[in-house]
N, C-alpha and C positions, 0 to 999 in steps of 0.2 A: 804739276805737269812740267816736264822739261822738254826743250826743243834741241835737237841735235841736227845741225846742217851739214850735209855732205855734198860734195860736188862730183858729178859724173859728166864728163865732157863739158859742154857749155851750159847745161841745165843744172839747176840747184834742186836736189831732192831733199825733202824735209822728212826726217824721222821724228815722230812725236812719241815721247815716253810718258807714261802715266804711272805714278806710284799706286800700289794697292791701297785700298781703303779698309779701315777696321769696321767690321760688321759683326755684332754679337760676339766680340772677343777674338775674332779671326781676321787675318788679313786676306782680302779677296780682290780680284781684278774688277772693282767697281769704279767706273770712270764717268766723267761728265760727257753728255751728248746734248746738243741743242736741237730742238725740233720746232718747226714753224707751223703755227696755226694762225690765229689772228695776229700773233706776234711771235718772236723767237722766245722760247722758254728752255731753260737748262734743266735737265733731269740727270739723275745718276742711274747707271745701269751696269749690270754684271756682264762682262764679256765672256760668252759661253761658246767655245768652239764646237761643242757637241750639239748645239741647238741650230736647227735649220732656219727658224724664223726669229725675228726680233719680236718680243711680246712685252707690252707695257700694261700696267694696271689700268682698268677702265677709267679711274679718276683722272688719269693723265689726258685722256681724250677730252674730258670735260674742261680741264684747264686750258687745253689748246683751242677750245671752242668747236670741237668736232662732235657731230652727233654719232654716237657709238654705232647704232644700227644702220647708219648710212654706209658703213664699210661692208666689204664682201664677207659674208658669213662663212666660216670654215671651222673645222675641228683639227686640233693639233695634239699629238701625243707628247706628254711631259715626262719628266725623269722617272716617275714611279710607274709608268706604263698606262696611266689613265689618259683620257682625252678631255680637253677643255674647249669650249666654244670661244672663238676669237672673231673679231671684226677687223678685217685688214683694210688699212687706209694707205694711200700713196701720199707721202709727206716729204717736205724738204728737211734735210738734216745737215748739221755741221758737226764734223767729227775730225779730229786731228788736222785742223787747218784746211779741210776740204768741205765743200758744200755740194750736195747732190740729192737726188730724189731716191727714196727708199720705201719699201713696204714694211709697215709696222702693224702688227696685230695688237688689238686692245682687248682685254678680257676681264670680266668680273670674277673669274675663277683662278687667277694667278695667285697662288697662296704661299709664295716663298718669301715675301717681304721685300723684294726688289724687282726692278724691271730687268729685262734680258736683251742683250745685243747678240743676235744670232748671225749665221753666215750669209743668208740671202741679202744681196745688195750691199753688204758691208765687206765681207771677206774677199769678194771679187775685185774690190777697189784697193785693198791693202794686203800686204803680207803682215800678218799679226804674229808677234813672237812673245811668248810668255817666259819671263825670267823669274821662276819661282823662288830660288834662293835669295834673290835681291828684292822680291816683291815689286816687280816692274812689268808692265805690258807695253810693247812697242808697236806702233803703227807705221809701216813703211809704204808710202803710196806706190802703186804699180803703174808702169808705163808712162 
């Protein structure tokens, strides 16, 4: 992770750059995100601009000390068009030097091998830029 500091007026905006991570022989925008349950825990998640919701594997809820079924039950459509059951919890997250509350769905049926960072509660806080040729994803805080 690299930090680039830029100045605009009297405020200092922080742009945080993450290098892509190798996953099954491919470089992907998989980055660290910290989530608070009983304590802060760092997970890795794929930044997916096509996903409306952030969805983590059910085991991550257990690690955080959350009861999966205490979340709001819902169904979301995944990349292949099928729907999976998720339990949405409001949790505190730390991402790109910012701490805020976000909705994360946890599911027993997320079968892609990694957690997903979607747009809800994340992309409205940051301008997210993908630099595919250089394998970098940038988070620019808004406002």
